[in-house]
NUTORVEX-970462 format. One line per 10 residues: their letters; for each residue x, y, z of C-alpha. Coordinates in Angstrom, 3 decimals. Example, Ala and Ser with C-alpha at 12.3 -4.5 7.8 and 13.67 -1.06 7.14 Angstrom:
2
as) 12.300:-4.500:7.800 ~ 13.670:-1.060:7.140
//
This chain:
177
maifqhcycn) -50.543:163.636:-25.272 ~ -50.047:160.011:-26.351 ~ -46.373:160.704:-27.127 ~ -45.749:161.823:-23.540 ~ -47.522:158.754:-22.151 ~ -45.333:156.501:-24.342 ~ -42.194:158.337:-23.112 ~ -43.343:158.022:-19.515 ~ -43.859:154.260:-19.959 ~ -40.350:153.913:-21.403
ivllllvlll) -38.816:155.682:-18.420 ~ -40.798:153.583:-15.940 ~ -39.804:150.349:-17.693 ~ -36.159:151.407:-17.845 ~ -36.131:152.172:-14.122 ~ -37.854:148.863:-13.393 ~ -35.247:146.923:-15.395 ~ -32.400:148.750:-13.655 ~ -33.954:148.125:-10.264 ~ -34.477:144.421:-10.934
sggaapsaat) -30.946:144.025:-12.297 ~ -29.501:145.691:-9.207 ~ -28.259:148.569:-11.327 ~ -26.309:146.003:-13.326 ~ -24.103:145.418:-10.298 ~ -21.704:142.496:-10.503 ~ -22.444:139.305:-8.611 ~ -20.325:138.131:-5.705 ~ -19.036:134.972:-7.400 ~ -15.424:135.031:-8.524
dhivgvnrgw) -13.992:133.040:-11.416 ~ -10.498:131.848:-10.469 ~ -8.631:131.117:-13.714 ~ -6.071:128.384:-13.048 ~ -2.596:129.476:-14.114 ~ -3.915:132.868:-15.248 ~ -2.396:133.616:-18.676 ~ -0.285:130.418:-18.659 ~ -3.348:128.202:-18.446 ~ -3.508:124.521:-17.517
npginysswa) -0.231:123.112:-18.874 ~ 2.653:120.896:-17.718 ~ 5.632:122.376:-15.883 ~ 3.751:125.070:-13.927 ~ 3.651:125.294:-10.122 ~ -0.082:125.499:-9.441 ~ 0.454:125.283:-5.673 ~ 1.857:128.805:-5.542 ~ -1.029:130.065:-7.722 ~ -3.585:128.417:-5.399
hnqtfyvgdl) -1.934:129.901:-2.292 ~ -2.433:133.399:-3.736 ~ -6.185:132.855:-4.116 ~ -8.990:132.832:-1.572 ~ -11.837:130.576:-2.629 ~ -15.362:130.880:-1.243 ~ -18.446:128.745:-1.667 ~ -20.222:129.951:-4.797 ~ -17.016:130.865:-6.648 ~ -15.861:129.142:-9.826
isfryqknty) -12.556:127.614:-10.778 ~ -11.869:127.572:-14.498 ~ -9.329:125.653:-16.512 ~ -8.102:126.827:-19.941 ~ -6.133:124.297:-21.968 ~ -5.653:122.621:-25.335 ~ -8.710:120.462:-25.987 ~ -8.030:116.807:-26.930 ~ -4.584:117.026:-25.310 ~ -5.312:117.815:-21.664
nvfevnktgy) -8.275:117.341:-19.318 ~ -9.404:117.974:-15.750 ~ -10.414:115.307:-13.251 ~ -11.628:115.894:-9.728 ~ -10.210:113.200:-7.435 ~ -9.648:112.627:-3.716 ~ -6.421:113.326:-1.797 ~ -4.999:109.868:-2.543 ~ -5.642:110.336:-6.258 ~ -4.042:113.776:-6.080
dnctmdgyag) -0.963:112.614:-4.149 ~ -0.382:109.563:-6.385 ~ -1.665:110.973:-9.700 ~ -4.322:108.259:-9.946 ~ -8.072:108.228:-10.474 ~ -8.779:107.367:-6.812 ~ -11.943:109.068:-5.632 ~ -12.925:110.141:-9.129 ~ -15.737:112.707:-8.767 ~ -15.931:114.353:-12.203
nwtsgkdfip) -14.108:115.161:-15.404 ~ -14.066:118.007:-17.906 ~ -12.641:118.041:-21.428 ~ -13.914:121.158:-23.221 ~ -10.682:123.161:-23.026 ~ -12.523:125.983:-21.247 ~ -14.103:124.463:-18.151 ~ -15.963:126.379:-15.454 ~ -16.410:124.332:-12.270 ~ -18.666:125.627:-9.494
lnksqtyyfi) -17.290:125.382:-5.971 ~ -20.476:124.544:-4.100 ~ -19.073:123.115:-0.850 ~ -16.673:124.279:1.815 ~ -13.961:121.634:1.445 ~ -10.623:120.858:-0.166 ~ -10.909:120.104:-3.879 ~ -8.277:118.115:-5.782 ~ -7.878:118.415:-9.557 ~ -5.463:116.546:-11.842
cngfcfggmk) -4.852:116.053:-15.541 ~ -4.978:112.352:-16.372 ~ -1.720:111.571:-18.174 ~ 0.112:114.790:-17.283 ~ -0.281:114.881:-13.501 ~ 3.335:113.812:-12.947 ~ 4.338:116.772:-15.140 ~ 2.821:119.116:-12.569 ~ -0.742:119.363:-13.861 ~ -2.465:119.132:-10.504
vsivvhplpk) -3.875:121.646:-8.074 ~ -5.563:121.461:-4.684 ~ -7.667:124.303:-3.337 ~ -9.392:125.021:-0.043 ~ -12.870:126.506:-0.364 ~ -14.064:128.543:2.617 ~ -17.656:129.271:3.592 ~ -18.720:132.834:2.927 ~ -18.782:134.485:6.374 ~ -22.361:134.965:7.581
nvtardhdtq) -21.850:138.674:8.274 ~ -20.408:139.391:4.815 ~ -22.776:140.632:2.143 ~ -22.203:140.205:-1.597 ~ -20.893:143.788:-1.863 ~ -18.530:143.223:1.084 ~ -17.228:140.093:-0.674 ~ -16.525:142.119:-3.836 ~ -14.769:144.805:-1.777 ~ -12.590:142.177:-0.110
latrgsatan) -11.673:140.773:-3.516 ~ -10.662:144.218:-4.746 ~ -8.584:145.135:-1.721 ~ -6.940:141.948:-0.462 ~ -3.232:141.463:-0.955 ~ -1.172:142.788:-3.813 ~ -2.324:143.100:-7.401 ~ -0.528:139.854:-8.252 ~ -2.499:137.989:-5.599 ~ -5.666:138.757:-7.513
lgarnvglre) -4.425:137.673:-10.944 ~ -6.709:135.019:-12.314 ~ -9.784:136.177:-10.423 ~ -12.452:138.056:-12.329 ~ -15.983:138.990:-11.501 ~ -18.611:136.860:-13.217 ~ -21.271:139.601:-13.186 ~ -19.931:141.486:-16.217 ~ -21.591:139.118:-18.691 ~ -24.953:139.539:-16.975
svmvwfmivv) -24.574:143.333:-16.880 ~ -23.815:143.507:-20.592 ~ -26.870:141.355:-21.379 ~ -29.195:143.640:-19.390 ~ -27.893:146.746:-21.153 ~ -28.078:145.012:-24.530 ~ -31.745:144.133:-23.925 ~ -32.472:147.739:-22.962 ~ -30.790:149.152:-26.075 ~ -32.530:146.655:-28.370
gfgfgli) -35.843:147.338:-26.663 ~ -35.516:151.078:-27.291 ~ -34.242:150.572:-30.830 ~ -37.225:148.464:-31.855 ~ -39.777:150.461:-29.895 ~ -40.475:147.519:-27.568 ~ -39.899:149.636:-24.499
//
């Protein structure tokens, strides 16, 4: 009888974890990878990339580049237009930077030293419409425009989903659940 009670507890805990994780559903935030597979490098037209993206509050913009060679600075419009540090608001130097887009506004990013070589991008971040749920936002991401318009945008929720399933598998393997 104790074996069946232990099994029952495992099933209840598994269902509870799945319920709390939303069935391991992905989150609504989108990670927009600047330059997609070309990364953050000189000689690339980032304006055309940005025009093929739709940014919403809560999304991320990420820059992938050679560490110790390039960088990312957030500046104001004057700094962007003139490739200067005017309106400096932040800098990143890790080579794999994830920047949250927390406000509905225009953001300006440059690489100090390589801005004149084309390493600059401006993006417009829109508020998430009040009548759009997280699932609706994901559906819009999946269906808008052509497949090339969505290059560089990936759902952030995969990492969280994998972690939940990993914890479940480990829990069963060690008899914790």
